[in-house]
C-alpha positions in Angstrom: 90.2 71.9 47.8 92.2 75.0 48.5 89.0 77.0 48.2 87.4 75.2 51.1 90.4 75.9 53.3 89.9 79.6 52.4 86.2 79.4 53.3 87.0 77.7 56.6 89.7 80.2 57.5 87.3 83.0 56.8 84.6 81.4 58.9 87.2 81.0 61.7 88.2 84.7 61.4 84.5 85.9 61.3 83.6 83.8 64.4 86.6 85.3 66.3 85.6 88.8 65.0 82.1 88.4 66.5 83.6 87.2 69.8 85.9 90.3 70.0 83.2 92.7 68.8 80.6 91.7 71.4 82.5 93.5 74.2 83.8 96.5 72.4 81.0 99.0 73.3 81.7 101.0 76.4 79.7 103.6 78.2 76.3 102.2 77.3 73.5 100.8 79.5 74.2 97.4 81.0 71.0 95.9 79.4 72.1 97.1 75.9 75.7 95.8 76.5 74.3 92.4 77.5 72.1 92.3 74.4 75.1 93.2 72.2 77.2 90.4 73.8 74.3 87.9 73.4 73.9 88.8 69.8 77.6 88.6 69.1 77.8 85.2 70.9 74.9 83.9 68.8 76.6 85.0 65.6 79.8 83.3 66.7 77.9 80.1 67.3 76.3 80.3 63.9 79.6 80.8 62.1 81.1 77.9 64.1 78.2 75.6 63.1 78.5 76.6 59.5 82.2 75.7 59.5 81.4 72.3 61.1 78.7 71.7 58.5 81.1 72.4 55.7 83.8 70.2 57.2 81.3 67.4 57.8 80.2 67.5 54.2 83.6 67.8 52.5 86.2 66.1 54.7 84.9 62.5 54.0 85.0 63.2 50.3 88.6 64.4 50.5 89.6 61.4 52.5 87.8 59.0 50.2 89.6 60.6 47.2 93.0 60.3 48.9 93.4 64.1 49.1 94.8 66.0 52.1 93.1 68.9 53.7 95.1 71.6 55.4 92.1 73.1 57.2 91.9 74.9 60.6 92.3 72.0 63.1 89.1 72.9 64.9 87.0 72.0 61.9 88.6 68.6 61.3 86.2 65.8 62.3 88.5 64.5 65.0 88.4 67.9 66.7 84.6 68.5 66.3 83.9 67.0 69.7 86.1 69.5 71.4 84.2 72.4 69.8 81.1 71.4 71.7 82.9 72.7 74.9 83.2 76.3 73.5 81.5 78.7 75.9 80.6 82.3 75.6 79.9 84.7 78.4 76.2 84.8 77.6 74.2 81.9 76.2 71.0 82.4 74.3 68.6 79.9 72.9 66.8 79.8 69.6 63.7 81.8 69.9 65.2 84.2 72.5 64.5 87.8 71.5 67.3 90.3 71.6 66.3 93.9 71.2 68.7 96.6 70.3 68.7 100.0 68.7 69.8 100.2 65.1 72.1 103.1 65.6 74.3 101.0 67.8 75.8 99.3 64.8 76.8 102.3 62.7 
């Protein structure tokens, strides 16, 4: 299950990348900056949920088979409750519309 560890480490890295990227733009209008941060936060949540889902599916199988999993601690089932407390600067809900100009992501 070394492959799943690699997947979870990538998911963790990508989530952290989105968190850092959200605030990198400077010198732009406040409404655009807020939109970028909201989009980055939403992406970080999506990546976190994906990691949780993978861990939920695979961890019980490993335990049942007597295999150990050296995964990022935050994705282990005993740690999943703590992840629910992760907060981002801007929260958006499903269905919220975030508008941005395409040239901002070049």
